[in-house]
N, C-alpha and C positions, 0 to 999 in steps of 0.2 A: 388229605395228604399234608396240607399246611399245618394241621394240628399235630401230626406225627413228627414233622420236622421241628416244630416248636418244643415238643416234649423231649426230643433227642438233645436239642441245644440246651434246654433247661437242665436236664440230667447231667450233661457233660460239665456244665458250669457248677452244679452242685458238687459233683465228685471232685472237681479241681480245688474246691475250698476245704475239703477234709484234710486234716493234718497240715494245713498251710502254716508255715512258721509265722509266729506273731512278732512283729517288729524286727528286732535284730537277734532273736533267740534262735540258735542253730540246733535244731532237733537232731540232726545227724551226729554232730559232735557230742551232744548231750547223751544220746542213746548209746554211742560207742563207749564213752567214759563210764556210763552206768553198767554196761555189760562187762567191761574190764574190771570194775569194782566187784560186781557179783561173782564173776568167774574166779576170783581169788578165794571166795568162801571164807572170809575172815569173820570169825564169830566172837573173838575176845580181843577187845581193844579199848583204848582210852583216847578221848579227844577233848580239846577245849573249844567250846562254842560261845560265840558272842553274836547276839542278834538284836535288832532294833527296828522300830517303826517310827517314821517321821510323824510328828504331831501327837505322839502318845507316850512321851516319857523316854527315859534313858534306856540303854541296852540291858539285856538280861544276859549274864554270862556265867560260865562255870565249867568244871571238868565233868565229863560224862563217862561212866564206866559201863561198857557193854560186855555182858557175859552170856555165852551161848546164844548170841544174836539178839538179846533183849537187854533193856536197861536194867542194871543191877544197883547202881549207886550214882548219886549226883552230889557234887561238891560245889555249891553256888559260891561265886566270888565274894559275896557279902555275908554269907551265912556259914555256920559250921556244917560239916558233912551231914547229909540226910539220906538214910536208906530209901531206895526208890519206892518201896511200898508205903512210906510215910509222906511222900511228896504229894501234896494236894494243890498248892499254888506256890509259885508260878509254874506254869507249864511252858516248855519251849514251843514256840509257834511252829518252828521247822521240824520238831520231833526230837526224839531222844536217841536215834541211831542214824548211821550214815544212809541206810536205805530209806528211813523216814524223811531225811533231808532231801534225797533225790525225789521222792514222791511229792513232797510239798512244793519243791521248785517246779516240777512239771505242772502241777495244778495252778500255781500262781502265774507262771510264764505263759501258759496256754490260754489264759482267760483275758480277753481283750479289755475287760473292765478294770483289770489290775494294773498292767504295765504298759507304759508308753515306750520305755527303753529298758533293756536288760543287759547287765554285765555279769559274766560268769567266768571264773577261772578254776582250773582243775589241778590237783597235785599230779605231777608227772610220774611219780613212783607208785603211789597207791591208788590213784584214780578216784579220789573223793572230790567233791566240789569244795575247794578251799575258800571261795568267795562268791557270793551271789548278791546282786542288788537289782532291784526293780524300782524305777521312778515313774510317777504318773504326772500328768499335766497340771494337776492342782497343787503340785509342790510337795506332795507326800512321797515317802519312799519306804522300802522294806529291804533289810539286808540280813545276811548271815555270813559269819567268817569262822572258819574252822582252822585251828592251829594245834600244835603239840600232839599230833597223832602218833600213837605208838601201839605196837602189838602187845597183848597181855592185859591183865586186869589188876595188877598190883596197886593197892591203895596206899596213900600216904599214912 
């Protein structure tokens, strides 16, 4: 009988830990915003992404052109335009589409070894994450900032 009670208490504790928010990351808001983004089914768009990692150099930034839901073209801030099929390095850590960014944020924010604190802001019209930052106790950080979002894929 005591063994059964112990197992029940252990199982209840285990279940309560599943999907427990890490730090200050609000999964309910995150999932709502992601569903609003996906519900729009935007397949052709352009955005400017800037991302960086503390202790590992400066930010990587550029305009990303998404066509039919996949990256078609990247114009890095420091380089001339490069067709996506020719891009070997550098790769954007957070990915090359808004859906990639959502997936990477979820991975990073849900892993206790990554983030001590999380800051995330969303665009109120299009529902993409316009700013995400995670800081850890050692002083390191990771961020992505998305600006200049527009529908369509017209290149300069």
